[in-house]
C-alpha positions as CSV (number, residue, x, y, z in Angstrom):
1,M,0.5,-21.5,-24.3
2,L,-0.2,-22.3,-20.6
3,P,3.5,-22.8,-19.6
4,R,4.3,-19.5,-21.3
5,F,1.5,-17.7,-19.5
6,S,2.6,-19.0,-16.2
7,T,6.2,-17.9,-16.8
8,F,5.0,-14.6,-18.0
9,I,3.0,-14.0,-14.8
10,S,5.8,-15.2,-12.5
11,E,8.5,-13.1,-14.2
12,G,6.1,-10.1,-14.6
13,V,5.3,-10.1,-10.8
14,R,9.0,-10.4,-10.0
15,V,10.0,-7.4,-12.2
16,N,7.1,-5.2,-11.4
17,V,7.3,-5.6,-7.7
18,V,10.8,-4.3,-7.8
19,Q,9.6,-1.4,-10.0
20,N,6.5,-0.8,-7.8
21,N,4.3,-0.9,-10.9
22,L,0.9,-1.3,-9.3
23,A,-1.1,-1.2,-12.6
24,L,0.7,-4.1,-14.2
25,L,0.6,-6.2,-11.0
26,I,-3.2,-5.8,-11.1
27,Y,-3.3,-6.9,-14.7
28,L,-1.1,-10.0,-13.9
29,M,-3.4,-11.0,-11.0
30,R,-6.4,-10.7,-13.4
31,M,-4.6,-13.1,-15.7
32,V,-4.3,-15.6,-12.9
33,K,-8.0,-15.2,-12.2
34,A,-8.8,-15.8,-15.8
35,L,-6.7,-18.9,-15.9
36,M,-8.3,-20.3,-12.8
37,D,-11.8,-19.6,-14.0
38,N,-11.1,-21.6,-17.2
39,A,-12.2,-25.1,-16.3
40,T,-10.6,-26.6,-19.4
41,L,-7.0,-25.8,-18.2
42,Y,-4.9,-28.1,-16.0
43,L,-3.1,-25.7,-13.7
44,E,-1.6,-28.2,-11.2
45,K,1.7,-28.4,-13.1
46,Y,2.1,-24.6,-12.9
47,L,1.2,-23.8,-9.3
48,H,4.9,-23.6,-8.4
49,E,5.0,-20.4,-10.5
50,L,1.5,-19.0,-9.8
51,I,1.4,-19.4,-6.0
52,P,4.6,-17.4,-5.3
53,A,3.4,-14.7,-7.7
54,V,0.1,-14.4,-6.0
55,M,1.7,-14.5,-2.5
56,T,4.1,-11.7,-3.5
57,C,1.1,-9.5,-4.3
58,I,-0.4,-10.2,-0.9
59,V,2.6,-9.8,1.5
60,S,5.1,-7.6,-0.2
61,R,6.2,-4.6,1.8
62,Q,5.6,-2.2,-1.1
63,L,3.7,-2.7,-4.3
64,C,3.4,0.9,-5.6
65,L,5.4,4.2,-5.8
66,R,3.0,6.0,-3.4
67,P,1.8,3.6,-0.7
68,D,0.2,6.5,1.2
69,V,-2.0,7.4,-1.8
70,D,-2.3,4.4,-4.2
71,N,-4.9,1.7,-3.4
72,H,-2.6,-1.3,-3.2
73,W,-4.9,-2.6,-0.5
74,A,-7.4,-3.6,-3.1
75,L,-4.7,-5.6,-4.9
76,R,-3.8,-7.4,-1.7
77,D,-7.5,-8.2,-1.1
78,F,-7.9,-9.5,-4.6
79,A,-4.8,-11.6,-4.4
80,A,-5.9,-13.0,-1.1
81,R,-9.2,-14.2,-2.6
82,L,-7.1,-15.8,-5.4
83,I,-4.9,-17.7,-3.0
84,A,-8.0,-18.9,-1.2
85,Q,-9.5,-20.1,-4.5
86,I,-6.2,-22.0,-5.2
87,C,-6.4,-23.7,-1.8
88,K,-10.0,-24.6,-2.4
89,N,-9.4,-26.1,-5.8
90,F,-5.9,-27.7,-5.5
91,S,-5.0,-28.3,-1.8
92,T,-4.9,-32.0,-0.9
93,T,-3.5,-34.1,2.0
94,T,-0.5,-34.9,-0.3
95,N,0.6,-31.4,-1.3
96,N,-0.6,-29.5,1.8
97,I,-0.9,-26.3,-0.1
98,Q,-3.3,-24.6,2.4
99,S,-1.2,-25.7,5.4
100,R,2.0,-24.2,3.9
101,I,0.3,-21.0,2.9
102,T,-1.3,-20.7,6.3
103,K,2.1,-21.1,8.0
104,T,3.5,-18.4,5.7
105,F,0.8,-15.9,6.7
106,T,1.0,-16.8,10.4
107,K,4.8,-16.4,10.4
108,S,4.5,-12.9,9.1
109,L,1.6,-12.1,11.5
110,V,3.4,-13.1,14.7
111,D,6.6,-11.3,13.8
112,D,6.8,-7.9,15.6
113,R,9.0,-6.5,12.9
114,T,6.4,-7.1,10.1
115,P,5.5,-3.8,8.4
116,W,1.8,-2.8,8.3
117,T,1.4,-3.6,4.6
118,T,2.6,-7.1,5.1
119,R,0.6,-7.5,8.2
120,Y,-2.5,-6.4,6.3
121,G,-1.8,-9.0,3.6
122,S,-1.3,-11.8,6.1
123,I,-4.6,-11.1,7.9
124,A,-6.4,-10.8,4.6
125,G,-4.9,-14.0,3.3
126,L,-5.9,-15.9,6.5
127,A,-9.4,-14.4,6.6
128,E,-10.2,-15.5,3.1
129,L,-9.4,-19.1,4.0
130,G,-12.7,-19.2,6.0
131,P,-14.3,-18.7,9.4
132,D,-12.5,-21.7,11.0
133,V,-9.1,-20.1,10.2
134,I,-10.3,-16.8,11.6
135,K,-11.5,-18.4,14.8
136,T,-8.3,-20.4,15.2
137,L,-5.6,-18.0,14.1
138,I,-6.9,-14.4,14.1
139,V,-9.4,-14.1,17.0
140,P,-6.8,-15.3,19.7
141,R,-4.5,-12.5,18.5
142,L,-7.0,-9.7,18.7
143,S,-5.6,-8.4,22.0
144,V,-2.0,-8.4,20.8
145,E,-2.9,-6.8,17.5
146,G,-5.1,-4.3,19.3
147,E,-2.2,-3.2,21.5
148,R,0.0,-2.8,18.4
149,L,-2.7,-0.7,16.8
150,R,-3.1,1.5,19.9
151,T,0.6,2.4,20.0
152,V,0.4,3.8,16.4
153,L,-3.2,5.2,16.4
154,E,-3.0,6.9,19.8
155,G,0.7,7.4,20.2
156,P,2.9,10.1,18.7
157,V,2.8,10.3,14.9
158,I,6.0,8.7,13.7
159,S,5.0,7.9,10.1
160,N,1.9,8.8,8.1
161,I,2.3,5.6,6.2
162,D,2.3,3.5,9.4
163,K,-0.9,5.3,10.6
164,I,-2.6,4.6,7.3
165,G,-1.5,1.0,7.4
166,A,-2.7,0.6,11.0
167,D,-6.1,2.1,10.0
168,H,-6.5,-0.4,7.3
169,V,-5.5,-3.3,9.5
170,Q,-8.0,-2.3,12.1
171,S,-10.8,-2.0,9.6
172,L,-9.8,-5.4,8.2
173,L,-9.8,-7.1,11.6
174,L,-13.2,-5.7,12.5
175,K,-14.7,-6.7,9.1
176,H,-13.7,-10.3,9.3
177,T,-13.8,-11.1,13.0
178,A,-17.2,-9.5,13.9
179,P,-19.3,-12.1,11.9
180,V,-17.3,-14.9,13.5
181,L,-17.8,-13.5,17.0
182,V,-21.5,-13.3,16.4
183,K,-21.6,-17.1,16.4
184,L,-18.9,-17.6,19.1
185,R,-20.4,-15.3,21.7
186,T,-23.9,-15.0,23.1
187,S,-25.7,-11.8,23.6
188,P,-25.9,-9.4,25.4
189,D,-22.7,-7.8,24.1
190,V,-21.1,-5.6,26.7
191,P,-18.3,-3.2,25.7
192,D,-16.4,-3.6,29.0
193,T,-16.5,-7.4,28.6
194,Y,-15.1,-7.1,25.1
195,R,-12.4,-4.7,26.3
196,T,-11.4,-7.3,28.9
197,D,-11.3,-10.1,26.3
198,Y,-9.9,-8.2,23.3
199,G,-8.1,-5.1,24.7
200,F,-8.0,-2.0,22.6
201,L,-10.2,-3.4,19.8
202,G,-12.9,-4.6,22.3
203,P,-15.4,-1.7,22.4
204,T,-15.3,-1.1,18.7
205,L,-15.5,-4.8,18.0
206,C,-18.5,-5.0,20.4
207,S,-20.4,-2.4,18.3
208,H,-19.6,-4.2,15.1
209,V,-20.9,-7.5,16.6
210,M,-24.1,-5.8,17.7
211,K,-24.6,-4.4,14.2
212,A,-24.0,-7.8,12.7
213,R,-26.6,-9.4,15.1
214,A,-29.1,-6.7,14.2
215,Q,-28.6,-7.3,10.5
216,S,-28.9,-11.0,10.9
217,A,-32.1,-10.6,12.8
218,L,-33.5,-8.3,10.0
219,Q,-32.6,-10.7,7.2
220,G,-34.5,-13.6,8.8
221,P,-38.0,-11.9,8.6
222,Q,-37.2,-10.6,5.1
223,V,-36.5,-14.1,3.8
224,N,-39.7,-15.3,5.4
225,R,-41.7,-12.5,3.8
226,T,-40.2,-13.3,0.4
227,T,-41.1,-16.9,0.7
228,L,-44.6,-16.0,1.8
229,T,-45.0,-13.6,-1.2
230,V,-43.8,-16.2,-3.7
231,T,-46.2,-18.8,-2.2
232,Q,-49.1,-16.4,-2.4
233,V,-48.4,-15.6,-6.0
234,T,-48.0,-19.2,-6.9
235,F,-51.3,-20.1,-5.1
236,G,-53.0,-17.2,-6.9
237,I,-51.9,-18.4,-10.3
238,I,-53.0,-22.0,-9.6
239,F,-56.4,-20.8,-8.3
240,W,-56.9,-18.6,-11.4
241,L,-56.0,-21.4,-13.8
């Protein structure tokens, strides 16, 4: 049945992307997830059908009939996690799956003509590949991407869809780069310094990094208190026995 499932997914994505049928695309990606979670299946022979299907759901310009209303962003996020799982499970020095996928995302990201939906998918796909990819490929582009965001978010409203896309791209960049910058940069975090280094995104990024540092500082004592409590309970039980 596996060859038929793979063909069904591949053809299903091809047809439903054209028809902008978001619901069926979500179900097809859930099928991919189910196949990947089944450890008894040998999927290597069918990656040539599954990878293009998943990539299509990440970087396609339009996945639904109402891109300004429907939550196609969640599908792109889910598919990005799937492609990262595929890279983790199947990428080797022989097939270079992760390298080829990374190049595809990067090519879309650096192209000025890339629509916001595709740009969002490319950033999501790269971010899911891990902190090293974020550090190498996304952080150096924060100034360029910030300037592109500024022209849409602060300029004259040309398209509501573009503004929505820019908002989502900005949120995605802040979400994934702030935790990486916490480890790359030392405190104190100064908004003006961040503006100098990262342009338009700098001040907002600075506040996100500061929040991430504060959360990290709070989590440390909580872990210690939990360990102490468990130790005290264990000691109490031993003493009682």
